MARSE-767021 format. One line per field, with one value per residue (C-alpha): residue number from 1; residue in three letters; x, y, z. Coordinates in Angstrom, 3 decimals, padded with zeros to 6 digits, m for minus. Layout:
N
resi = (NUM / ...)
resn = (ala / ...)
c1 = (X / ...)
c2 = (Y / ...)
c3 = (Z / ...)
% end
This chain:
214
resi = (1 / 2 / 3 / 4 / 5 / 6 / 7 / 8 / 9 / 10 / 11 / 12 / 13 / 14 / 15 / 16 / 17 / 18 / 19 / 20 / 21 / 22 / 23 / 24 / 25 / 26 / 27 / 28 / 29 / 30 / 31 / 32 / 33 / 34 / 35 / 36 / 37 / 38 / 39 / 40 / 41 / 42 / 43 / 44 / 45 / 46 / 47 / 48 / 49 / 50 / 51 / 52 / 53 / 54 / 55 / 56 / 57 / 58 / 59 / 60 / 61 / 62 / 63 / 64 / 65 / 66 / 67 / 68 / 69 / 70 / 71 / 72 / 73 / 74 / 75 / 76 / 77 / 78 / 79 / 80 / 81 / 82 / 83 / 84 / 85 / 86 / 87 / 88 / 89 / 90 / 91 / 92 / 93 / 94 / 95 / 96 / 97 / 98 / 99 / 100 / 101 / 102 / 103 / 104 / 105 / 106 / 107 / 108 / 109 / 110 / 111 / 112 / 113 / 114 / 115 / 116 / 117 / 118 / 119 / 120 / 121 / 122 / 123 / 124 / 125 / 126 / 127 / 128 / 129 / 130 / 131 / 132 / 133 / 134 / 135 / 136 / 137 / 138 / 139 / 140 / 141 / 142 / 143 / 144 / 145 / 146 / 147 / 148 / 149 / 150 / 151 / 152 / 153 / 154 / 155 / 156 / 157 / 158 / 159 / 160 / 161 / 162 / 163 / 164 / 165 / 166 / 167 / 168 / 169 / 170 / 171 / 172 / 173 / 174 / 175 / 176 / 177 / 178 / 179 / 180 / 181 / 182 / 183 / 184 / 185 / 186 / 187 / 188 / 189 / 190 / 191 / 192 / 193 / 194 / 195 / 196 / 197 / 198 / 199 / 200 / 201 / 202 / 203 / 204 / 205 / 206 / 207 / 208 / 209 / 210 / 211 / 212 / 213 / 214)
resn = (met / glu / thr / leu / glu / asp / ser / val / leu / tyr / his / ile / pro / lys / thr / ser / ser / ala / pro / val / val / gln / leu / val / his / glu / leu / asn / leu / gln / asp / asp / val / lys / ile / glu / thr / leu / ser / phe / asp / his / val / arg / asn / asp / val / lys / tyr / gly / ala / leu / asn / pro / lys / arg / ser / val / pro / ala / leu / lys / leu / arg / gly / gly / ala / ser / tyr / thr / gly / ser / leu / ile / thr / glu / ser / gly / ala / ile / ile / ser / leu / leu / leu / glu / val / thr / gly / glu / cys / ala / ala / trp / ser / ala / val / gln / arg / thr / lys / met / trp / glu / ser / ile / phe / tyr / thr / gly / thr / thr / val / phe / pro / val / val / val / lys / ala / tyr / leu / lys / thr / ile / glu / glu / gln / asp / ala / thr / tyr / val / glu / glu / ala / gln / lys / thr / phe / val / glu / thr / val / ala / pro / leu / leu / ile / arg / gln / his / ser / leu / asp / pro / thr / gly / pro / trp / leu / leu / ser / ala / gly / gly / val / glu / gly / pro / thr / ala / ala / asp / phe / val / leu / ala / lys / pro / leu / gly / asn / ala / arg / ala / met / gly / trp / leu / ala / asp / phe / pro / ala / leu / glu / ala / trp / leu / asp / arg / val / lys / lys / leu / pro / ser / tyr / glu / lys / ala / tyr / ser)
c1 = (m015.135 / m013.023 / m014.581 / m013.637 / m017.091 / m017.115 / m013.371 / m011.926 / m009.121 / m007.331 / m006.177 / m004.540 / m005.400 / m002.641 / m000.248 / 000.925 / m002.498 / m004.171 / m003.240 / m004.862 / m008.035 / m007.993 / m007.732 / m010.679 / m012.799 / m011.511 / m012.459 / m015.879 / m015.185 / m016.365 / m019.507 / m017.389 / m014.356 / m015.077 / m012.550 / m011.749 / m009.893 / m007.423 / m005.026 / m001.277 / m001.771 / m004.294 / m002.039 / 000.988 / m000.646 / m004.037 / m003.801 / m006.437 / m004.902 / m001.493 / m002.951 / m004.537 / m001.497 / 001.791 / 003.526 / 001.401 / 001.246 / m001.201 / m002.531 / m003.794 / m006.654 / m008.701 / m010.500 / m013.880 / m015.207 / m013.820 / m013.181 / m009.454 / m008.548 / m011.282 / m009.803 / m006.517 / m004.752 / m002.872 / m000.296 / 002.025 / 000.586 / 001.888 / 000.423 / m002.990 / m002.953 / m002.068 / m005.007 / m007.483 / m006.417 / m006.385 / m009.823 / m011.461 / m009.671 / m008.805 / m005.655 / m006.864 / m006.973 / m003.515 / m000.459 / 002.232 / 004.505 / 001.836 / 001.311 / 005.050 / 005.476 / 002.829 / 004.699 / 008.008 / 006.539 / 005.031 / 008.269 / 010.353 / 008.002 / 008.152 / 011.897 / 013.248 / 010.764 / 008.955 / 012.078 / 013.741 / 010.702 / 008.633 / 011.521 / 012.663 / 009.113 / 008.832 / 012.085 / 010.511 / 007.635 / 009.079 / 012.865 / 014.153 / 017.129 / 017.827 / 021.012 / 019.222 / 016.398 / 018.833 / 020.676 / 017.411 / 016.209 / 019.434 / 018.889 / 015.289 / 016.031 / 019.122 / 018.099 / 014.639 / 012.441 / 014.239 / 014.033 / 010.300 / 009.712 / 011.869 / 010.500 / 006.918 / 007.540 / 005.714 / 005.092 / 002.776 / m000.112 / 000.223 / m002.060 / m001.147 / 001.921 / 001.154 / m000.409 / 002.743 / 002.440 / m001.124 / m002.981 / m006.020 / m006.810 / m005.114 / m003.867 / m002.554 / 000.858 / m000.577 / m002.224 / 000.926 / 003.161 / 000.718 / 001.443 / 005.182 / 004.853 / 002.227 / 004.846 / 007.455 / 005.181 / 004.607 / 008.386 / 008.658 / 010.557 / 008.361 / 008.874 / 011.316 / 009.288 / 006.101 / 005.342 / 005.179 / 003.238 / 000.638 / 000.391 / m000.157 / m002.875 / m004.698 / m004.536 / m005.744 / m008.780 / m010.029 / m012.984 / m011.220 / m008.279 / m010.427 / m012.053 / m008.657 / m006.996 / m009.836)
c2 = (022.005 / 019.828 / 016.607 / 013.472 / 013.163 / 011.975 / 011.339 / 008.386 / 006.098 / 004.287 / 000.850 / m002.332 / m005.362 / m006.867 / m003.967 / m001.030 / 000.566 / m002.213 / m000.731 / 002.556 / 000.714 / m001.071 / 002.261 / 003.619 / 000.738 / 001.024 / 004.713 / 003.912 / 006.176 / 003.785 / 005.871 / 008.972 / 007.446 / 005.381 / 002.577 / 002.207 / m001.034 / m000.961 / m003.400 / m002.989 / m002.673 / 000.149 / 002.086 / 001.685 / 002.285 / 004.022 / 007.506 / 009.054 / 007.628 / 008.895 / 012.378 / 012.216 / 010.734 / 011.163 / 008.994 / 006.066 / 004.662 / 003.589 / 004.542 / 007.843 / 009.829 / 012.194 / 014.752 / 016.129 / 018.075 / 020.555 / 024.125 / 024.122 / 021.134 / 020.481 / 018.688 / 017.829 / 014.513 / 013.069 / 010.350 / 008.339 / 006.111 / 008.155 / 011.391 / 009.809 / 008.179 / 011.529 / 013.202 / 010.485 / 010.695 / 014.503 / 014.953 / 012.340 / 013.460 / 009.835 / 010.723 / 013.991 / 012.585 / 011.040 / 012.617 / 014.106 / 011.180 / 008.622 / 010.267 / 010.431 / 006.748 / 005.870 / 007.788 / 006.325 / 002.868 / 003.798 / 005.403 / 002.392 / 000.087 / 002.223 / 002.877 / m000.427 / m003.294 / m002.839 / m002.601 / m005.621 / m007.888 / m006.948 / m006.720 / m010.181 / m011.513 / m010.250 / m011.998 / m015.298 / m014.902 / m012.785 / m012.683 / m015.883 / m014.676 / m017.066 / m015.271 / m011.941 / m013.574 / m015.340 / m012.091 / m010.241 / m012.995 / m012.734 / m008.987 / m009.526 / m012.295 / m010.714 / m007.056 / m006.054 / m008.510 / m008.120 / m004.336 / m004.523 / m006.569 / m004.321 / m001.052 / m002.087 / m004.183 / m007.046 / m010.419 / m013.228 / m011.778 / m008.394 / m007.048 / m004.128 / m002.162 / 000.903 / m000.904 / m000.554 / 003.218 / 003.318 / 003.463 / 001.193 / m000.926 / m001.307 / 001.774 / 002.785 / 001.509 / m002.021 / m001.837 / m000.570 / m003.254 / m006.070 / m005.814 / m006.628 / m009.066 / m010.978 / m011.381 / m012.335 / m015.069 / m016.385 / m016.833 / m018.551 / m015.678 / m015.374 / m018.940 / m017.904 / m014.877 / m016.001 / m012.453 / m011.258 / m014.349 / m013.795 / m010.085 / m010.736 / m013.283 / m010.624 / m008.105 / m010.653 / m011.461 / m007.873 / m007.568 / m004.609 / m006.812 / m009.111 / m006.100 / m004.596 / m007.728 / m009.575)
c3 = (002.827 / 000.563 / m000.644 / m002.542 / m004.078 / m007.703 / m007.781 / m009.729 / m008.550 / m011.366 / m010.278 / m011.573 / m009.408 / m007.247 / m007.839 / m005.737 / m006.166 / m004.136 / m000.721 / m001.744 / m002.773 / 000.583 / 002.394 / 000.382 / 001.679 / 005.258 / 005.260 / 003.736 / 000.785 / m001.905 / m002.512 / m003.187 / m004.878 / m007.974 / m008.495 / m012.182 / m012.854 / m015.722 / m017.376 / m017.764 / m021.512 / m021.074 / m018.712 / m020.975 / m024.357 / m024.149 / m025.656 / m023.402 / m020.242 / m021.322 / m021.790 / m018.335 / m016.603 / m018.506 / m015.884 / m017.137 / m013.641 / m010.967 / m008.558 / m009.883 / m008.356 / m010.501 / m008.359 / m009.418 / m006.460 / m003.953 / m005.007 / m004.238 / m006.377 / m008.949 / m011.946 / m010.251 / m010.778 / m007.809 / m008.447 / m006.152 / m003.445 / m000.522 / m001.854 / m002.433 / 001.005 / 002.567 / 000.824 / 001.824 / 005.458 / 005.457 / 003.909 / 006.152 / 009.326 / 010.051 / 011.988 / 013.521 / 017.051 / 016.856 / 018.397 / 016.183 / 017.017 / 016.103 / 012.725 / 012.160 / 013.036 / 010.461 / 007.769 / 008.892 / 008.312 / 004.942 / 003.746 / 004.830 / 002.959 / m000.167 / m000.206 / 001.121 / 001.481 / m001.818 / m004.031 / m002.405 / m002.439 / m005.470 / m007.917 / m006.815 / m007.092 / m010.654 / m011.498 / m010.445 / m012.905 / m015.734 / m016.079 / m014.535 / m012.473 / m009.601 / m008.523 / m008.126 / m006.165 / m003.816 / m003.084 / m002.469 / m000.150 / 001.837 / 002.253 / 003.323 / 005.814 / 007.370 / 007.373 / 006.167 / 008.080 / 011.440 / 011.132 / 010.383 / 013.512 / 015.672 / 014.256 / 014.991 / 018.136 / 016.438 / 017.979 / 016.823 / 018.852 / 017.095 / 016.380 / 014.057 / 013.022 / 015.137 / 018.105 / 020.219 / 019.824 / 021.100 / 017.771 / 017.675 / 014.648 / 011.278 / 009.480 / 006.085 / 007.202 / 007.454 / 004.045 / 002.314 / 003.828 / 003.044 / m000.691 / m000.635 / 002.260 / 000.306 / m002.414 / 000.189 / 001.509 / m002.016 / m002.339 / 001.065 / 002.653 / 005.777 / 006.987 / 009.717 / 010.832 / 012.635 / 013.781 / 010.165 / 009.081 / 011.812 / 011.070 / 007.353 / 008.176 / 010.182 / 007.340 / 004.799 / 006.953 / 006.707 / 004.279 / 002.674 / 001.679 / m000.421 / m002.100 / m002.905 / m004.230 / m005.976)
% end
């Protein structure tokens, strides 16, 4: 039987690795998966980390146990999330459509929401580019946010992204979306979307959120 025992998850706080850390805590894997917190400087410049992970990115999961993958390094958030869910059997009782809807949500966040929101957020704190931020906000308000609400049938009472499809409780889809929407809120982009505001409040109240983002 494959196991995550003695694996190491490399993480930079408040980055795209935070949703994976949150999932580790939601799945009660913290005794098996050691969270190693790094700095941007370490990831970009440390020789040993570069040898381990030539992509110089986080999250990255170093696997120690399990005969079929001992010593493997898994990168990319979606791949790590898939492994965590597969090994724990978290979604085993779901229907094929429910699992597909979760991945649809995660892929939309990764390919559309994250690039629009996070790149704009960085331009408010690093490169000051008001024109870029205004154009990104327009895209978010007119297209991205309405599609999120429609795709997940969200209303202010929620509760979670996959609830309309019969899945109980928060899932990896919620944890992945919380990262860019936290940035969107910080820029004031959620003001006209009470359903997204209320949903984000629910995610942030989970004990696992504080552990992932502290």
